[in-house]
C-alpha positions in Angstrom: -9.9 7.7 20.0 -6.7 5.5 20.1 -3.3 7.1 20.3 -1.5 6.4 17.1 1.5 8.7 17.8 3.7 6.7 20.2 6.3 4.6 18.3 7.9 1.8 20.2 10.3 -0.7 18.7 9.8 -4.2 20.2 12.4 -6.2 18.3 15.4 -5.8 16.1 17.1 -8.3 13.8 20.1 -7.8 11.5 19.5 -10.3 8.7 22.1 -12.1 6.6 21.1 -10.1 3.6 22.2 -6.9 5.4 18.6 -5.6 6.1 17.8 -4.5 9.6 14.3 -5.6 10.4 12.5 -4.0 13.4 9.0 -4.8 14.7 7.2 -1.9 16.4 3.9 -0.7 17.7 2.5 2.7 16.8 0.1 3.2 19.6 -1.8 -0.1 19.4 -1.0 -0.8 15.7 1.7 -3.4 15.0 4.1 -2.8 12.2 7.4 -3.8 10.6 10.2 -1.5 9.4 13.0 -2.7 7.1 16.1 -0.6 6.5 19.1 -1.3 4.3 21.9 -2.0 6.8 24.6 -0.4 4.6 22.8 3.0 4.2 25.3 5.9 4.9 22.7 8.6 4.9 19.0 9.1 5.7 17.0 7.0 3.1 13.7 7.3 1.3 10.7 5.4 2.6 8.2 3.1 0.8 4.9 2.4 2.4 4.0 -1.2 1.7 0.2 -1.4 1.2 -1.4 -4.8 1.3 -4.9 -6.2 1.4 -5.1 -7.0 5.1 -7.5 -9.8 5.9 -5.1 -12.6 7.1 -2.8 -10.2 8.9 0.9 -9.3 8.8 2.1 -12.7 10.1 0.5 -14.7 7.3 1.5 -12.4 4.4 5.0 -11.6 5.8 6.9 -13.7 3.2 5.4 -11.5 0.5 6.2 -8.4 2.4 9.7 -9.5 3.1 10.3 -10.0 -0.7 9.0 -6.5 -1.4 11.1 -5.1 1.4 14.2 -6.8 0.1 13.6 -5.3 -3.4 13.3 -1.9 -1.8 16.4 -2.3 0.3 18.4 -3.3 -2.8 17.4 0.1 -4.2 18.6 1.8 -1.0 15.1 2.4 0.4 13.5 1.7 3.8 10.0 0.2 3.8 7.3 -0.2 6.3 4.1 -2.3 6.7 1.3 -1.7 9.2 -1.4 -4.1 10.4 -4.6 -3.1 8.7 -7.7 -2.2 10.7 -9.7 -5.3 11.5 -6.9 -7.6 10.5 -4.5 -9.9 12.3 -4.7 -9.3 16.1 -6.4 -6.0 15.8 -10.1 -5.9 16.9 -12.6 -7.1 14.4 -14.8 -4.5 12.6 -18.3 -6.2 12.3 -19.7 -3.7 9.7 -16.7 -4.3 7.5 -16.9 -8.1 8.0 -20.6 -7.9 6.9 -19.7 -6.0 3.8 -16.8 -8.5 3.0 -19.3 -11.4 3.4 -21.6 -9.6 0.9 -18.7 -9.2 -1.5 -17.8 -12.9 -1.3 -21.4 -13.9 -2.0 -21.6 -11.7 -5.1 -18.3 -13.1 -6.4 -19.3 -16.7 -5.7 -22.5 -16.1 -7.7 -20.4 -14.7 -10.6 -21.9 -11.2 -10.1 -20.3 -7.8 -9.7 -20.7 -6.4 -6.2 -23.1 -3.5 -5.9 -21.9 0.0 -5.3 -23.3 -0.1 -1.8 -21.2 -3.2 -0.9 -18.0 -1.5 -2.2 -18.8 1.7 -0.3 -19.5 -0.2 3.0 -16.3 -2.2 2.6 -13.8 0.3 1.3 -14.8 3.8 2.6 -14.5 2.9 6.3 -11.2 1.2 5.6 -9.9 4.3 3.8 -11.1 6.6 6.6 -9.3 4.5 9.3 -6.1 3.5 7.5 -5.0 6.8 5.9 -4.6 8.7 9.2 -2.7 5.7 10.5 -0.3 5.8 7.6 0.1 9.6 8.2 0.9 9.0 11.8 3.4 6.4 10.8 5.1 8.9 8.5 5.2 11.4 11.3 7.0 9.0 13.5 9.3 7.3 11.0 10.4 10.5 9.3 11.6 11.7 12.7 14.1 8.9 12.9 17.7 9.8 11.9 18.0 7.0 9.4 14.8 7.9 7.5 14.9 11.1 5.4 12.2 10.8 2.8 10.9 11.3 0.3 8.0 8.8 0.6 6.2 6.6 -1.9 3.2 4.3 -1.6 3.4 0.8 -3.1 0.7 -1.8 -3.6 -2.9 -1.9 -2.4 -5.6 -1.3 -1.3 -6.0 0.9 -4.4 -8.5 3.3 -2.7 -6.1 3.8 0.2 -3.3 4.7 -2.2 -5.6 7.2 -4.0 -6.6 9.0 -0.8 -2.9 9.2 0.5 -1.7 10.5 -2.9 -4.5 13.1 -2.9 -4.1 14.4 0.6 -0.5 14.0 1.8 2.2 16.0 0.0 4.9 13.9 1.5 3.9 11.1 -0.8 5.8 11.9 -4.1 5.0 8.8 -6.1 2.6 5.8 -6.1 3.1 2.4 -7.5 -0.4 0.8 -7.3 -1.9 -2.6 -7.8 -4.9 -2.1 -10.0 -8.3 -2.9 -8.6 -11.9 -2.3 -9.2 -13.2 -1.8 -5.7 -12.9 2.0 -5.7 -16.1 3.9 -4.6 -17.5 6.1 -7.3 -17.2 9.1 -5.0 -13.4 8.6 -4.9 -13.0 9.2 -8.6 -12.9 12.9 -7.9 -9.9 12.3 -5.6 -8.2 10.4 -8.3 -8.6 13.3 -10.6 -6.8 15.6 -8.1 -3.7 13.4 -8.0 -0.7 15.1 -9.6 2.2 12.8 -8.5 3.7 10.2 -10.9 1.7 6.9 -10.8 2.7 3.4 -12.0 -0.2 1.0 -12.1 0.1 -2.8 -12.4 -2.9 -4.6 -13.9 -3.3 -8.3 -14.3 -5.5 -8.6 -17.4 -7.3 -11.8 -16.4 -7.6 -11.0 -12.6 -10.5 -13.2 -11.5 -11.4 -10.9 -8.6 -11.5 -7.6 -10.4 -13.6 -5.8 -13.0 -11.1 -4.9 -15.7 -13.2 -2.1 -17.2 -13.7 -0.5 -13.8 -9.9 -0.8 -13.1 -9.2 0.9 -16.5 -11.7 3.7 -15.6 -9.8 4.3 -12.3 -6.5 4.6 -14.2 -8.1 7.0 -16.7 -9.3 9.2 -13.9 -5.8 9.9 -12.4 -4.9 13.5 -13.0 -1.1 12.9 -13.1 0.9 14.2 -16.0 3.1 11.0 -15.7 1.0 7.9 -15.3 1.9 4.4 -16.6 -0.3 1.3 -16.9 1.5 -2.0 -17.1 -0.9 -4.8 -18.1 0.2 -8.4 -18.1 -1.8 -11.5 -19.1 -2.7 -13.8 -16.2 -4.7 -14.0 -13.1 -4.2 -12.3 -9.7 -1.3 -14.5 -8.7 0.4 -14.5 -12.1 2.4 -11.3 -11.8 5.6 -11.8 -13.8 8.9 -11.1 -12.0 9.9 -8.3 -14.4 6.8 -6.3 -13.4 8.4 -5.9 -10.0 11.6 -4.8 -11.6 9.8 -2.2 -13.7 8.1 -0.9 -10.5 11.5 -0.7 -8.9 12.9 1.4 -11.7 9.8 3.7 -11.2 10.6 4.2 -7.5 14.3 4.7 -8.2 13.5 7.4 -10.7 11.3 9.4 -8.2 12.8 8.7 -4.8 16.5 9.2 -5.6 16.1 12.9 -5.5 18.7 15.5 -4.5 18.2 16.5 -0.9 
C-alpha cells in the first residue's frame, strides 16, 4: 500500500491577487494548496472535488477560479490529483468501465448499474482515504485551522466523505446521476448541511436520478439550486450562492 501520509511542498508562489499557491506531494499524490495571503489566523479549508480524467494540469484554470473565490471568503482550498488521472498510474478496470459509459452515452442510453458500480465504487474506495490523509496533513499546518467543507464532484465521493468523516461540516455538491444504488443508504445517513447545484438540461446526467439522490440526503438543511442549461452553462450567481453557503457554515467561532 502506498504511503499517503508524508506531505512535502515542492513549490510556493505568492500571486498578485494575494493568494499563496503551493504545489505538494502527499506520498505519491500531487496536489495544490491555495491560502489567502492576508489571513491573520488559522483558516477553514475547502476540499475542491473535480472529475479527474484529464488531470490537474488541464483543469487548473477552473480550479484556480474556485480557489480564488474561496480565498476571497477567507478560506484555504486544496485539490488532489485523482486516482488514475494525470501523471498517476492508469487503472485499467476503471478505464474499461469509463469506455462502457461512453458507449452507452454515445448510443443515447442510460449506463447500466453495473457500469456505474465498476466506475464509481473503486474511485470512491481509493479517493476518500486520500482526502482523509490530506486533511490529517493539512490541518496540522499552523495556517489551517478548520472546519472543513467539500465542494464539487465527484458526487459519490462527496457523499462518502460527508457520511464517514466528522471533520467535514458542510458539502456543496455538483449534482450527478452516477451514484451507485448501494450508496443511497450513505446519503440517508448524512446530517451536515448540503447545497446541491443541478443543471436542469445537463446532457451527461439523468435528471430524475440526480433528484432521487438529493431526496435521499438525511440533512435537516439541504438546498437544491436548479438552473436551466447544460453542463457548462452554470450561471455566475450560482457560484456566489455556493459561496454564501460556505461562509455561513465555515465562519464558526473557534
